[in-house]
PDB file of N, CA, C and O in Angstrom:
ATOM      1  N   MET A   1       0.631  -1.262   0.006  1.00  0.00           N
ATOM      2  CA  MET A   1      -0.495   0.185   0.093  1.00  0.00           C
ATOM      3  C   MET A   1       0.939   1.249   0.056  1.00  0.00           C
ATOM      4  O   MET A   1       1.905   1.078   0.799  1.00  0.00           O
ATOM      5  N   ALA A   2       0.833   2.346  -0.960  1.00  0.00           N
ATOM      6  CA  ALA A   2       0.735   3.512  -0.849  1.00  0.00           C
ATOM      7  C   ALA A   2       0.986   4.625   0.042  1.00  0.00           C
ATOM      8  O   ALA A   2       0.070   5.385   0.357  1.00  0.00           O
ATOM      9  N   THR A   3       2.312   4.786   0.519  1.00  0.00           N
ATOM     10  CA  THR A   3       2.298   6.509   1.767  1.00  0.00           C
ATOM     11  C   THR A   3       1.652   7.139   1.106  1.00  0.00           C
ATOM     12  O   THR A   3       1.567   6.993  -0.113  1.00  0.00           O
ATOM     13  N   ILE A   4       1.054   7.979   1.778  1.00  0.00           N
ATOM     14  CA  ILE A   4       0.491   9.225   1.693  1.00  0.00           C
ATOM     15  C   ILE A   4       1.904  10.283   1.050  1.00  0.00           C
ATOM     16  O   ILE A   4       2.051  11.295   0.364  1.00  0.00           O
ATOM     17  N   GLN A   5       2.600   9.448   1.663  1.00  0.00           N
ATOM     18  CA  GLN A   5       4.068  10.872   0.807  1.00  0.00           C
ATOM     19  C   GLN A   5       4.155  10.343  -0.766  1.00  0.00           C
ATOM     20  O   GLN A   5       4.489  11.068  -1.703  1.00  0.00           O
ATOM     21  N   GLU A   6       3.756   8.803  -0.888  1.00  0.00           N
ATOM     22  CA  GLU A   6       3.723   8.822  -2.505  1.00  0.00           C
ATOM     23  C   GLU A   6       2.919   8.560  -2.895  1.00  0.00           C
ATOM     24  O   GLU A   6       3.185   7.644  -3.674  1.00  0.00           O
ATOM     25  N   SER A   7       1.574   8.837  -2.901  1.00  0.00           N
ATOM     26  CA  SER A   7       0.060   9.393  -3.004  1.00  0.00           C
ATOM     27  C   SER A   7       0.620  10.225  -3.450  1.00  0.00           C
ATOM     28  O   SER A   7       0.870  10.139  -4.653  1.00  0.00           O
ATOM     29  N   TYR A   8       1.202  11.738  -2.494  1.00  0.00           N
ATOM     30  CA  TYR A   8       1.069  12.651  -3.039  1.00  0.00           C
ATOM     31  C   TYR A   8       2.040  12.883  -3.975  1.00  0.00           C
ATOM     32  O   TYR A   8       1.812  13.915  -4.607  1.00  0.00           O
ATOM     33  N   ALA A   9       3.115  12.263  -4.327  1.00  0.00           N
ATOM     34  CA  ALA A   9       4.242  12.315  -4.506  1.00  0.00           C
ATOM     35  C   ALA A   9       3.536  12.054  -5.920  1.00  0.00           C
ATOM     36  O   ALA A   9       3.456  13.144  -6.488  1.00  0.00           O
ATOM     37  N   ALA A  10       2.912  10.876  -6.827  1.00  0.00           N
ATOM     38  CA  ALA A  10       2.256  10.138  -7.413  1.00  0.00           C
ATOM     39  C   ALA A  10       1.321  11.491  -8.239  1.00  0.00           C
ATOM     40  O   ALA A  10       1.166  11.570  -9.458  1.00  0.00           O
ATOM     41  N   LEU A  11       0.846  12.361  -7.327  1.00  0.00           N
ATOM     42  CA  LEU A  11      -0.437  13.018  -7.973  1.00  0.00           C
ATOM     43  C   LEU A  11       0.798  14.016  -8.647  1.00  0.00           C
ATOM     44  O   LEU A  11       0.894  14.064  -9.873  1.00  0.00           O
ATOM     45  N   ALA A  12       1.574  14.673  -7.924  1.00  0.00           N
ATOM     46  CA  ALA A  12       2.348  15.534  -8.371  1.00  0.00           C
ATOM     47  C   ALA A  12       3.251  15.130  -9.616  1.00  0.00           C
ATOM     48  O   ALA A  12       3.830  15.916 -10.366  1.00  0.00           O
ATOM     49  N   ASP A  13       3.251  14.150  -9.661  1.00  0.00           N
ATOM     50  CA  ASP A  13       4.742  13.656 -11.151  1.00  0.00           C
ATOM     51  C   ASP A  13       3.475  13.396 -12.100  1.00  0.00           C
ATOM     52  O   ASP A  13       3.786  13.072 -13.246  1.00  0.00           O
ATOM     53  N   GLN A  14       1.281  13.530 -11.664  1.00  0.00           N
ATOM     54  CA  GLN A  14       0.685  13.936 -13.183  1.00  0.00           C
ATOM     55  C   GLN A  14       0.165  15.023 -12.741  1.00  0.00           C
ATOM     56  O   GLN A  14      -1.028  14.889 -13.013  1.00  0.00           O
ATOM     57  N   ALA A  15       0.286  15.913 -12.286  1.00  0.00           N
ATOM     58  CA  ALA A  15       0.341  17.045 -12.671  1.00  0.00           C
ATOM     59  C   ALA A  15       1.009  18.013 -13.463  1.00  0.00           C
ATOM     60  O   ALA A  15       0.617  18.846 -14.280  1.00  0.00           O
ATOM     61  N   ASN A  16       2.571  17.560 -12.830  1.00  0.00           N
ATOM     62  CA  ASN A  16       3.804  17.924 -13.806  1.00  0.00           C
ATOM     63  C   ASN A  16       3.624  17.746 -15.061  1.00  0.00           C
ATOM     64  O   ASN A  16       3.592  18.634 -15.914  1.00  0.00           O
ATOM     65  N   LYS A  17       3.453  16.166 -15.286  1.00  0.00           N
ATOM     66  CA  LYS A  17       3.327  15.923 -16.712  1.00  0.00           C
ATOM     67  C   LYS A  17       1.797  16.778 -17.784  1.00  0.00           C
ATOM     68  O   LYS A  17       1.848  17.051 -18.984  1.00  0.00           O
ATOM     69  N   ALA A  18       0.948  16.943 -17.110  1.00  0.00           N
ATOM     70  CA  ALA A  18       0.104  17.163 -17.775  1.00  0.00           C
ATOM     71  C   ALA A  18       0.344  19.240 -18.100  1.00  0.00           C
ATOM     72  O   ALA A  18      -0.006  19.969 -19.027  1.00  0.00           O
ATOM     73  N   PHE A  19       1.067  19.484 -16.839  1.00  0.00           N
ATOM     74  CA  PHE A  19       1.593  20.743 -17.114  1.00  0.00           C
ATOM     75  C   PHE A  19       2.169  21.208 -17.959  1.00  0.00           C
ATOM     76  O   PHE A  19       2.094  22.344 -18.429  1.00  0.00           O
ATOM     77  N   ASP A  20       3.081  19.981 -18.343  1.00  0.00           N
ATOM     78  CA  ASP A  20       4.440  19.749 -19.674  1.00  0.00           C
ATOM     79  C   ASP A  20       3.552  19.831 -21.197  1.00  0.00           C
ATOM     80  O   ASP A  20       3.713  20.287 -22.329  1.00  0.00           O
ATOM     81  N   GLU A  21       2.438  19.013 -20.344  1.00  0.00           N
ATOM     82  CA  GLU A  21       1.972  18.537 -22.421  1.00  0.00           C
ATOM     83  C   GLU A  21       1.419  19.462 -22.447  1.00  0.00           C
ATOM     84  O   GLU A  21       1.979  20.128 -23.319  1.00  0.00           O
ATOM     85  N   ILE A  22       0.398  20.171 -21.937  1.00  0.00           N
ATOM     86  CA  ILE A  22      -0.356  21.460 -22.316  1.00  0.00           C
ATOM     87  C   ILE A  22       0.941  22.695 -22.623  1.00  0.00           C
ATOM     88  O   ILE A  22       0.729  23.545 -23.488  1.00  0.00           O
ATOM     89  N   SER A  23       1.488  22.695 -22.300  1.00  0.00           N
ATOM     90  CA  SER A  23       2.822  23.967 -22.362  1.00  0.00           C
ATOM     91  C   SER A  23       3.528  23.172 -23.843  1.00  0.00           C
ATOM     92  O   SER A  23       3.785  23.994 -24.723  1.00  0.00           O
ATOM     93  N   THR A  24       3.755  22.158 -24.090  1.00  0.00           N
ATOM     94  CA  THR A  24       4.063  22.187 -25.545  1.00  0.00           C
ATOM     95  C   THR A  24       3.240  22.369 -26.208  1.00  0.00           C
ATOM     96  O   THR A  24       3.546  23.077 -27.167  1.00  0.00           O
ATOM     97  N   LYS A  25       1.687  21.871 -26.150  1.00  0.00           N
ATOM     98  CA  LYS A  25       0.760  22.044 -27.006  1.00  0.00           C
ATOM     99  C   LYS A  25       0.779  23.898 -27.341  1.00  0.00           C
ATOM    100  O   LYS A  25       1.384  24.188 -28.374  1.00  0.00           O
ATOM    101  N   ILE A  26       0.385  24.671 -26.827  1.00  0.00           N
ATOM    102  CA  ILE A  26       0.538  26.041 -26.221  1.00  0.00           C
ATOM    103  C   ILE A  26       1.652  26.203 -27.370  1.00  0.00           C
ATOM    104  O   ILE A  26       1.302  26.555 -28.497  1.00  0.00           O
ATOM    105  N   SER A  27       2.999  25.939 -27.067  1.00  0.00           N
ATOM    106  CA  SER A  27       4.067  26.248 -27.737  1.00  0.00           C
ATOM    107  C   SER A  27       3.833  26.138 -29.181  1.00  0.00           C
ATOM    108  O   SER A  27       3.907  27.100 -29.946  1.00  0.00           O
ATOM    109  N   GLU A  28       3.553  24.959 -29.525  1.00  0.00           N
ATOM    110  CA  GLU A  28       3.226  24.038 -31.087  1.00  0.00           C
ATOM    111  C   GLU A  28       2.641  25.046 -32.172  1.00  0.00           C
ATOM    112  O   GLU A  28       2.947  25.463 -33.289  1.00  0.00           O
ATOM    113  N   ALA A  29       1.138  25.286 -30.768  1.00  0.00           N
ATOM    114  CA  ALA A  29       0.120  26.049 -31.586  1.00  0.00           C
ATOM    115  C   ALA A  29       0.450  27.379 -31.784  1.00  0.00           C
ATOM    116  O   ALA A  29       0.019  28.066 -32.711  1.00  0.00           O
ATOM    117  N   THR A  30       1.453  27.863 -30.645  1.00  0.00           N
ATOM    118  CA  THR A  30       1.652  29.775 -31.090  1.00  0.00           C
ATOM    119  C   THR A  30       2.756  29.705 -32.003  1.00  0.00           C
ATOM    120  O   THR A  30       3.078  30.833 -32.375  1.00  0.00           O
ATOM    121  N   ASP A  31       3.658  28.512 -32.645  1.00  0.00           N
ATOM    122  CA  ASP A  31       4.584  28.622 -33.590  1.00  0.00           C
ATOM    123  C   ASP A  31       3.977  28.443 -35.101  1.00  0.00           C
ATOM    124  O   ASP A  31       4.308  28.914 -36.189  1.00  0.00           O
ATOM    125  N   LYS A  32       2.653  27.307 -34.565  1.00  0.00           N
ATOM    126  CA  LYS A  32       1.524  27.632 -36.039  1.00  0.00           C
ATOM    127  C   LYS A  32       1.441  28.565 -36.725  1.00  0.00           C
ATOM    128  O   LYS A  32       1.736  28.761 -37.904  1.00  0.00           O
ATOM    129  N   ILE A  33       0.735  29.581 -35.429  1.00  0.00           N
ATOM    130  CA  ILE A  33       0.154  30.324 -35.916  1.00  0.00           C
ATOM    131  C   ILE A  33       0.774  31.854 -36.186  1.00  0.00           C
ATOM    132  O   ILE A  33       0.162  32.795 -36.692  1.00  0.00           O
ATOM    133  N   ALA A  34       2.021  31.846 -35.755  1.00  0.00           N
ATOM    134  CA  ALA A  34       3.225  32.561 -35.610  1.00  0.00           C
ATOM    135  C   ALA A  34       3.763  31.984 -37.971  1.00  0.00           C
ATOM    136  O   ALA A  34       3.950  32.755 -38.911  1.00  0.00           O
ATOM    137  N   GLN A  35       3.790  30.796 -37.949  1.00  0.00           N
ATOM    138  CA  GLN A  35       4.217  30.639 -39.569  1.00  0.00           C
ATOM    139  C   GLN A  35       3.286  30.960 -40.933  1.00  0.00           C
ATOM    140  O   GLN A  35       3.443  31.127 -42.142  1.00  0.00           O
ATOM    141  N   LEU A  36       1.966  30.929 -39.699  1.00  0.00           N
ATOM    142  CA  LEU A  36       0.523  31.128 -40.484  1.00  0.00           C
ATOM    143  C   LEU A  36       0.628  32.752 -41.225  1.00  0.00           C
ATOM    144  O   LEU A  36       0.490  33.061 -42.409  1.00  0.00           O
ATOM    145  N   GLU A  37       0.917  33.592 -40.056  1.00  0.00           N
ATOM    146  CA  GLU A  37       1.379  35.037 -40.245  1.00  0.00           C
ATOM    147  C   GLU A  37       2.295  34.905 -41.324  1.00  0.00           C
ATOM    148  O   GLU A  37       1.962  34.872 -42.509  1.00  0.00           O
ATOM    149  N   ALA A  38       4.105  34.788 -40.645  1.00  0.00           N
ATOM    150  CA  ALA A  38       4.360  35.384 -41.949  1.00  0.00           C
ATOM    151  C   ALA A  38       4.256  34.340 -42.855  1.00  0.00           C
ATOM    152  O   ALA A  38       5.416  34.245 -43.254  1.00  0.00           O
ATOM    153  N   SER A  39       3.466  33.310 -43.562  1.00  0.00           N
ATOM    154  CA  SER A  39       3.481  33.129 -44.783  1.00  0.00           C
ATOM    155  C   SER A  39       2.463  34.079 -45.396  1.00  0.00           C
ATOM    156  O   SER A  39       2.771  34.508 -46.508  1.00  0.00           O
ATOM    157  N   LEU A  40       1.141  34.545 -44.805  1.00  0.00           N
ATOM    158  CA  LEU A  40       0.628  35.488 -45.383  1.00  0.00           C
ATOM    159  C   LEU A  40       0.986  36.790 -45.522  1.00  0.00           C
ATOM    160  O   LEU A  40       0.277  37.654 -46.038  1.00  0.00           O
ATOM    161  N   ALA A  41       2.397  36.993 -44.938  1.00  0.00           N
ATOM    162  CA  ALA A  41       2.672  38.483 -44.817  1.00  0.00           C
ATOM    163  C   ALA A  41       2.643  39.485 -46.197  1.00  0.00           C
ATOM    164  O   ALA A  41       2.098  40.589 -46.203  1.00  0.00           O
ATOM    165  N   ASN A  42       3.196  39.001 -47.125  1.00  0.00           N
ATOM    166  CA  ASN A  42       2.773  39.750 -48.419  1.00  0.00           C
ATOM    167  C   ASN A  42       1.470  39.378 -49.002  1.00  0.00           C
ATOM    168  O   ASN A  42       1.600  39.050 -50.181  1.00  0.00           O
ATOM    169  N   ARG A  43       0.220  39.318 -48.555  1.00  0.00           N
ATOM    170  CA  ARG A  43      -0.678  39.531 -48.980  1.00  0.00           C
ATOM    171  C   ARG A  43      -2.039  40.034 -47.573  1.00  0.00           C
ATOM    172  O   ARG A  43      -1.916  39.842 -46.363  1.00  0.00           O
ATOM    173  N   GLU A  44      -3.256  40.702 -48.314  1.00  0.00           N
ATOM    174  CA  GLU A  44      -3.896  41.045 -47.486  1.00  0.00           C
ATOM    175  C   GLU A  44      -4.728  40.248 -46.975  1.00  0.00           C
ATOM    176  O   GLU A  44      -4.589  39.264 -47.701  1.00  0.00           O
ATOM    177  N   LEU A  45      -5.683  39.927 -46.049  1.00  0.00           N
ATOM    178  CA  LEU A  45      -6.455  39.091 -45.388  1.00  0.00           C
ATOM    179  C   LEU A  45      -7.750  39.831 -45.711  1.00  0.00           C
ATOM    180  O   LEU A  45      -7.991  41.033 -45.594  1.00  0.00           O
ATOM    181  N   THR A  46      -8.620  38.720 -46.196  1.00  0.00           N
ATOM    182  CA  THR A  46     -10.048  39.550 -46.130  1.00  0.00           C
ATOM    183  C   THR A  46     -10.649  39.654 -45.049  1.00  0.00           C
ATOM    184  O   THR A  46     -10.226  38.948 -44.133  1.00  0.00           O
ATOM    185  N   PRO A  47     -11.246  40.111 -44.913  1.00  0.00           N
ATOM    186  CA  PRO A  47     -12.114  40.523 -43.377  1.00  0.00           C
ATOM    187  C   PRO A  47     -12.355  39.024 -42.144  1.00  0.00           C
ATOM    188  O   PRO A  47     -12.096  38.644 -41.002  1.00  0.00           O
ATOM    189  N   GLU A  48     -12.954  38.681 -43.275  1.00  0.00           N
ATOM    190  CA  GLU A  48     -13.186  37.256 -42.478  1.00  0.00           C
ATOM    191  C   GLU A  48     -12.102  35.885 -42.144  1.00  0.00           C
ATOM    192  O   GLU A  48     -12.291  34.903 -41.425  1.00  0.00           O
ATOM    193  N   GLU A  49     -10.721  36.340 -43.121  1.00  0.00           N
ATOM    194  CA  GLU A  49      -9.757  35.425 -42.682  1.00  0.00           C
ATOM    195  C   GLU A  49      -8.836  36.510 -41.403  1.00  0.00           C
ATOM    196  O   GLU A  49      -8.470  35.840 -40.437  1.00  0.00           O
ATOM    197  N   ALA A  50      -8.521  37.765 -41.334  1.00  0.00           N
ATOM    198  CA  ALA A  50      -8.494  38.318 -40.026  1.00  0.00           C
ATOM    199  C   ALA A  50      -9.092  37.982 -39.391  1.00  0.00           C
ATOM    200  O   ALA A  50      -8.464  37.074 -38.847  1.00  0.00           O
ATOM    201  N   SER A  51     -10.301  38.061 -38.834  1.00  0.00           N
ATOM    202  CA  SER A  51     -11.617  37.128 -37.930  1.00  0.00           C
ATOM    203  C   SER A  51     -10.392  36.332 -37.886  1.00  0.00           C
ATOM    204  O   SER A  51      -9.316  36.577 -37.342  1.00  0.00           O
ATOM    205  N   ALA A  52     -10.724  35.476 -38.472  1.00  0.00           N
ATOM    206  CA  ALA A  52      -9.942  34.243 -37.747  1.00  0.00           C
ATOM    207  C   ALA A  52      -9.059  33.554 -37.267  1.00  0.00           C
ATOM    208  O   ALA A  52      -9.077  32.454 -36.715  1.00  0.00           O
ATOM    209  N   LEU A  53      -7.967  34.534 -37.598  1.00  0.00           N
ATOM    210  CA  LEU A  53      -6.890  35.210 -37.542  1.00  0.00           C
ATOM    211  C   LEU A  53      -6.940  35.030 -35.819  1.00  0.00           C
ATOM    212  O   LEU A  53      -6.435  34.216 -35.045  1.00  0.00           O
ATOM    213  N   GLU A  54      -7.759  36.149 -35.662  1.00  0.00           N
ATOM    214  CA  GLU A  54      -7.426  36.738 -34.098  1.00  0.00           C
ATOM    215  C   GLU A  54      -8.668  35.875 -33.420  1.00  0.00           C
ATOM    216  O   GLU A  54      -8.515  35.837 -32.199  1.00  0.00           O
ATOM    217  N   GLU A  55      -9.596  35.324 -33.767  1.00  0.00           N
ATOM    218  CA  GLU A  55     -10.120  34.365 -32.774  1.00  0.00           C
ATOM    219  C   GLU A  55      -9.109  33.319 -32.447  1.00  0.00           C
ATOM    220  O   GLU A  55      -9.142  32.864 -31.304  1.00  0.00           O
ATOM    221  N   ALA A  56      -7.958  32.740 -33.525  1.00  0.00           N
ATOM    222  CA  ALA A  56      -7.021  31.604 -32.890  1.00  0.00           C
ATOM    223  C   ALA A  56      -6.443  32.755 -31.912  1.00  0.00           C
ATOM    224  O   ALA A  56      -6.873  32.830 -30.762  1.00  0.00           O
ATOM    225  N   LYS A  57      -5.672  33.458 -32.287  1.00  0.00           N
ATOM    226  CA  LYS A  57      -5.110  34.226 -31.206  1.00  0.00           C
ATOM    227  C   LYS A  57      -5.152  34.503 -29.969  1.00  0.00           C
ATOM    228  O   LYS A  57      -4.374  34.781 -29.057  1.00  0.00           O
ATOM    229  N   THR A  58      -6.735  34.300 -30.225  1.00  0.00           N
ATOM    230  CA  THR A  58      -7.244  35.065 -28.233  1.00  0.00           C
ATOM    231  C   THR A  58      -7.427  33.888 -27.911  1.00  0.00           C
ATOM    232  O   THR A  58      -6.550  33.570 -27.108  1.00  0.00           O
ATOM    233  N   ALA A  59      -8.078  33.105 -28.108  1.00  0.00           N
ATOM    234  CA  ALA A  59      -7.955  31.476 -27.664  1.00  0.00           C
ATOM    235  C   ALA A  59      -7.167  30.594 -26.933  1.00  0.00           C
ATOM    236  O   ALA A  59      -7.285  29.844 -25.964  1.00  0.00           O
ATOM    237  N   LEU A  60      -6.231  30.981 -27.819  1.00  0.00           N
ATOM    238  CA  LEU A  60      -4.974  30.474 -27.737  1.00  0.00           C
ATOM    239  C   LEU A  60      -4.346  31.165 -26.707  1.00  0.00           C
ATOM    240  O   LEU A  60      -3.755  30.535 -25.830  1.00  0.00           O
ATOM    241  N   GLN A  61      -4.408  32.616 -26.699  1.00  0.00           N
ATOM    242  CA  GLN A  61      -3.876  33.102 -25.478  1.00  0.00           C
ATOM    243  C   GLN A  61      -4.624  33.195 -24.130  1.00  0.00           C
ATOM    244  O   GLN A  61      -4.093  33.614 -23.102  1.00  0.00           O
ATOM    245  N   ARG A  62      -6.268  32.646 -24.249  1.00  0.00           N
ATOM    246  CA  ARG A  62      -7.070  32.527 -23.023  1.00  0.00           C
ATOM    247  C   ARG A  62      -6.678  31.061 -22.619  1.00  0.00           C
ATOM    248  O   ARG A  62      -6.970  30.733 -21.469  1.00  0.00           O
ATOM    249  N   LEU A  63      -6.007  30.069 -23.478  1.00  0.00           N
ATOM    250  CA  LEU A  63      -5.392  29.017 -22.769  1.00  0.00           C
ATOM    251  C   LEU A  63      -4.483  29.614 -22.203  1.00  0.00           C
ATOM    252  O   LEU A  63      -4.465  29.360 -20.998  1.00  0.00           O
ATOM    253  N   ASP A  64      -3.730  30.285 -22.523  1.00  0.00           N
ATOM    254  CA  ASP A  64      -2.280  30.164 -21.969  1.00  0.00           C
ATOM    255  C   ASP A  64      -2.621  30.890 -21.127  1.00  0.00           C
ATOM    256  O   ASP A  64      -1.505  30.893 -20.608  1.00  0.00           O
ATOM    257  N   ASP A  65      -2.959  31.281 -20.747  1.00  0.00           N
ATOM    258  CA  ASP A  65      -3.294  32.346 -19.161  1.00  0.00           C
ATOM    259  C   ASP A  65      -3.936  31.403 -18.095  1.00  0.00           C
ATOM    260  O   ASP A  65      -3.784  31.525 -16.879  1.00  0.00           O
ATOM    261  N   ILE A  66      -4.678  30.445 -18.727  1.00  0.00           N
ATOM    262  CA  ILE A  66      -4.979  29.615 -17.061  1.00  0.00           C
ATOM    263  C   ILE A  66      -3.711  28.691 -16.785  1.00  0.00           C
ATOM    264  O   ILE A  66      -3.459  28.477 -15.599  1.00  0.00           O
ATOM    265  N   VAL A  67      -2.788  28.053 -17.864  1.00  0.00           N
ATOM    266  CA  VAL A  67      -1.697  27.152 -17.592  1.00  0.00           C
ATOM    267  C   VAL A  67      -0.078  28.973 -17.158  1.00  0.00           C
ATOM    268  O   VAL A  67       0.607  29.648 -17.927  1.00  0.00           O
ATOM    269  N   PRO A  68      -0.233  28.964 -15.556  1.00  0.00           N
ATOM    270  CA  PRO A  68       0.771  29.139 -15.752  1.00  0.00           C
ATOM    271  C   PRO A  68       2.152  29.397 -15.626  1.00  0.00           C
ATOM    272  O   PRO A  68       2.505  28.565 -14.790  1.00  0.00           O
ATOM    273  N   ASP A  69       3.031  29.974 -15.917  1.00  0.00           N
ATOM    274  CA  ASP A  69       4.745  30.405 -16.027  1.00  0.00           C
ATOM    275  C   ASP A  69       4.889  29.581 -15.064  1.00  0.00           C
ATOM    276  O   ASP A  69       3.963  29.450 -14.264  1.00  0.00           O
ATOM    277  N   PRO A  70       6.229  28.747 -14.904  1.00  0.00           N
ATOM    278  CA  PRO A  70       6.816  28.165 -13.873  1.00  0.00           C
ATOM    279  C   PRO A  70       7.261  28.701 -12.902  1.00  0.00           C
ATOM    280  O   PRO A  70       8.190  29.466 -13.163  1.00  0.00           O
ATOM    281  N   VAL A  71       7.040  28.640 -12.061  1.00  0.00           N
ATOM    282  CA  VAL A  71       8.245  29.427 -11.161  1.00  0.00           C
ATOM    283  C   VAL A  71       9.573  28.278 -10.751  1.00  0.00           C
ATOM    284  O   VAL A  71       9.400  27.062 -10.673  1.00  0.00           O
ATOM    285  N   PRO A  72      10.566  28.807 -10.578  1.00  0.00           N
ATOM    286  CA  PRO A  72      11.872  28.454 -10.091  1.00  0.00           C
ATOM    287  C   PRO A  72      11.720  28.017  -8.582  1.00  0.00           C
ATOM    288  O   PRO A  72      10.931  28.581  -7.824  1.00  0.00           O
ATOM    289  N   ALA A  73      12.335  27.224  -8.294  1.00  0.00           N
ATOM    290  CA  ALA A  73      12.099  26.734  -7.102  1.00  0.00           C
ATOM    291  C   ALA A  73      12.792  26.883  -6.487  1.00  0.00           C
ATOM    292  O   ALA A  73      13.816  26.220  -6.651  1.00  0.00           O
ATOM    293  N   GLU A  74      12.729  27.886  -5.308  1.00  0.00           N
ATOM    294  CA  GLU A  74      13.973  28.192  -4.246  1.00  0.00           C
ATOM    295  C   GLU A  74      14.527  27.221  -3.227  1.00  0.00           C
ATOM    296  O   GLU A  74      13.643  26.645  -2.593  1.00  0.00           O
ATOM    297  N   PRO A  75      15.583  26.945  -2.957  1.00  0.00           N
ATOM    298  CA  PRO A  75      16.628  25.691  -2.884  1.00  0.00           C
ATOM    299  C   PRO A  75      15.450  25.716  -1.201  1.00  0.00           C
ATOM    300  O   PRO A  75      14.917  26.670  -0.635  1.00  0.00           O
ATOM    301  N   VAL A  76      15.442  24.288  -0.889  1.00  0.00           N
ATOM    302  CA  VAL A  76      15.173  23.886   0.354  1.00  0.00           C
ATOM    303  C   VAL A  76      16.509  23.476   1.381  1.00  0.00           C
ATOM    304  O   VAL A  76      17.453  22.689   1.317  1.00  0.00           O
ATOM    305  N   GLU A  77      15.865  24.760   2.617  1.00  0.00           N
ATOM    306  CA  GLU A  77      17.224  24.135   3.632  1.00  0.00           C
ATOM    307  C   GLU A  77      17.196  23.129   4.910  1.00  0.00           C
ATOM    308  O   GLU A  77      16.495  23.190   5.920  1.00  0.00           O
ATOM    309  N   GLU A  78      18.189  22.179   4.532  1.00  0.00           N
ATOM    310  CA  GLU A  78      18.141  21.004   5.326  1.00  0.00           C
ATOM    311  C   GLU A  78      18.380  21.384   6.637  1.00  0.00           C
ATOM    312  O   GLU A  78      19.487  21.867   6.874  1.00  0.00           O
ATOM    313  N   PRO A  79      17.208  21.215   7.961  1.00  0.00           N
ATOM    314  CA  PRO A  79      17.204  21.377   9.585  1.00  0.00           C
ATOM    315  C   PRO A  79      18.843  20.454   9.523  1.00  0.00           C
ATOM    316  O   PRO A  79      19.130  19.406   8.944  1.00  0.00           O
ATOM    317  N   GLU A  80      19.401  21.073  10.099  1.00  0.00           N
ATOM    318  CA  GLU A  80      20.231  20.202  11.134  1.00  0.00           C
ATOM    319  C   GLU A  80      19.797  19.717  11.849  1.00  0.00           C
ATOM    320  O   GLU A  80      18.749  19.904  12.469  1.00  0.00           O
ATOM    321  N   VAL A  81      20.837  18.706  11.905  1.00  0.00           N
ATOM    322  CA  VAL A  81      20.461  17.428  12.483  1.00  0.00           C
ATOM    323  C   VAL A  81      22.009  16.792  14.017  1.00  0.00           C
ATOM    324  O   VAL A  81      21.876  15.731  14.626  1.00  0.00           O
TER     325      VAL A  81
END
């Protein structure tokens, strides 16, 4: 039977894995939007195309906003024994 500490560690591992996967997908989507914008840089977008691009960027930003940037871990001082 797992200890409480092992259970918490497993939950933390799952949360970190999910965070990494979501962050990777956000980064990939951001890169794809940037590539799309670059490929369209030499032509004028129709109002519908411009609207669709803005909707995609807004949706991606909303998703990015709910996934906080990782905070560097502070060193933990071990108690003297």
